[in-house]
C-alpha positions, -999 to 999 in steps of 0.1 A, spaced: 109 602 -111 150 609 -108 170 623 -77 209 632 -91 231 634 -62 260 653 -61 285 650 -38 306 682 -36 336 689 -7 350 725 -20 346 720 -59 335 752 -70 360 748 -98 348 722 -110 306 725 -103 300 746 -130 311 727 -158 293 690 -141 256 714 -134 254 727 -172 263 695 -185 231 683 -164 205 717 -178 218 701 -207 204 665 -204 185 650 -231 155 637 -199 145 660 -174 124 645 -148 150 644 -126 157 670 -94 193 675 -84 203 675 -50 241 684 -37 247 675 -9 282 700 6 303 682 26 311 710 49 325 732 18 351 759 31 350 770 -7 320 795 -23 305 759 -39 271 772 -24 269 805 -31 283 794 -65 252 773 -64 222 790 -54 232 820 -78 237 807 -109 214 773 -109 184 784 -81 170 743 -97 201 729 -77 186 719 -43 212 725 -21 217 700 13 247 713 34 267 696 65 271 708 89 307 689 95 330 673 66 322 639 71 334 621 40 322 610 8 300 577 25 281 597 52 277 631 22 258 606 2 234 588 25 227 621 43 215 630 11 193 593 2 172 604 37 164 636 26 152 621 -11 127 604 -21 129 595 -63 122 558 -74 157 562 -95 185 576 -80 217 588 -100 254 593 -85 276 618 -99 311 629 -92 311 665 -91 344 667 -110 324 650 -143 308 663 -176 276 640 -184 270 638 -222 235 652 -225 223 613 -231 241 600 -203 204 601 -177 183 585 -209 200 562 -214 213 550 -180 179 547 -162 164 533 -194 186 502 -192 170 505 -155 132 505 -166 136 484 -201 155 453 -177 138 452 -147 160 427 -133 189 449 -128 190 465 -98 222 489 -108 238 506 -139 273 512 -148 284 540 -169 311 543 -196 330 568 -180 365 584 -199 393 609 -191 377 647 -192 415 658 -209 419 626 -231 379 617 -242 397 588 -267 407 576 -230 385 548 -207 386 547 -173 352 522 -163 335 500 -182 317 487 -158 342 477 -120 354 442 -118 363 429 -80 391 403 -76 390 379 -52 421 395 -32 405 421 -25 416 446 -52 389 456 -73 393 475 -104 379 486 -136 376 469 -171 392 491 -198 404 517 -180 435 537 -194 419 517 -230 425 535 -257 380 536 -264 377 518 -298 339 504 -295 354 476 -276 334 478 -251 305 491 -270 277 457 -259 253 461 -231 266 438 -207 262 427 -170 293 436 -150 304 432 -107 293 466 -103 291 501 -112 318 533 -103 298 555 -80 310 579 -97 283 576 -122 256 555 -117 226 546 -116 204 527 -86 169 514 -83 160 534 -48 139 498 -33 175 478 -40 194 508 -19 168 505 10 172 467 4 209 469 11 209 497 40 227 486 69 214 503 105 193 524 83 227 537 62 231 526 21 270 527 23 293 522 55 308 550 68 336 537 87 351 536 52 349 571 49 353 571 16 371 550 -14 361 520 -16 323 524 0 313 515 -34 332 485 -37 316 472 -11 279 484 -19 286 461 -47 294 430 -29 265 432 -8 248 436 -37 255 407 -51 252 389 -17 220 397 -19 213 387 -60 209 422 -74 232 426 -107 244 461 -127 237 462 -160 268 477 -181 259 510 -202 276 520 -231 261 547 -240 257 565 -211 285 585 -214 306 608 -184 336 626 -191 358 624 -159 388 649 -140 403 620 -122 412 624 -88 405 662 -99 387 664 -62 401 640 -40 431 613 -47 468 616 -38 476 606 -5 440 610 11 434 579 -17 461 562 -12 463 564 28 416 547 24 429 526 -3 456 513 18 433 505 44 394 499 31 408 472 7 411 441 31 385 456 56 363 457 22 374 417 23 371 403 55 335 418 56 319 403 27 341 372 19 325 343 25 339 317 48 344 290 20 364 315 -7 386 333 30 399 298 24 405 300 -8 412 331 -12 435 343 19 470 339 8 462 356 -22 448 384 2 479 387 22 505 382 -13 483 417 -26 485 437 2 524 425 4 528 437 -27 514 474 -21 537 473 9 573 466 -6 561 493 -36 555 519 -4 588 515 4 609 517 -22 585 550 -35 591 560 9 600 594 -3 559 602 -19 542 615 -1 512 587 -11 536 559 -5 539 569 30 495 574 28 497 541 17 512 525 43 494 550 68 466 529 50 473 488 56 486 499 90 449 516 101 430 485 82 452 457 104 440 474 142 404 477 121 404 445 107 389 428 139 364 455 145 349 449 98 357 405 115 325 408 139 304 431 112 304 401 92 269 386 88 268 365 57 249 331 47 260 301 37 237 306 4 261 342 -5 287 319 -13 274 311 -46 264 346 -53 299 358 -44 316 335 -70 296 341 -96 303 379 -96 340 373 -89 341 354 -127 320 391 -143 354 414 -155 
């Protein structure tokens, strides 16, 4: 009934904790598929020797998060899909709570987990994601101590793909040229793009406070790589998805946001992540005409996006 998909690249140090936590789930009607993005470590051998119940889907070359997940989606077929990062540990009740919410409330297409930090388990990383009209995505509750302030089922803009559940029918509705995640974004913000496209179609997300996952923040990514792709993809996702009326209203806010990021990077130019962010912003500028050409919004989507921006 449920496909749990775990994208993996050189994650052999993290996979045992992640896969052991799935073995401990209170709900058992699921299959785990690890899509290995051409790892050079012993990830695949580890899974095959220690986790024979896990399906391994190997890519012959490294293609990035979006392409890896798309490949796994094509190879699986269950009506519910859960995505989980390889550097996480899921609470035993995570899957039961997350999928149970979608079963209970059919008006929601996506479900968002409560993400806490792996090494500071009382600190939040995300209680559902939000999106600002200046093109900056964000996580509700990030860096806050979890005192129960988000322990209410509520509608949010979208889930973080590091621990999220989706109705497969919704993903199929959103597919572009047969692909759910935008592979031209490669990684980082591909879930923001998907959430915006879902909102354009009127598809909604519920935050499930009892679906808890502990995340080793940026353990299998982050640093200069994350800085580059965030610098590149923030404006590209905005240009691709923001309706014309909202673009005219918020383009000064987008420019101000990009300048603020650039100035911050220039002040820290000796740091690799800062230089990577600047390279990403330049790459984003070069790609803007192409992403502009991919816009395909209808007038009806303006109101739906506007409502989504109010969720936070």
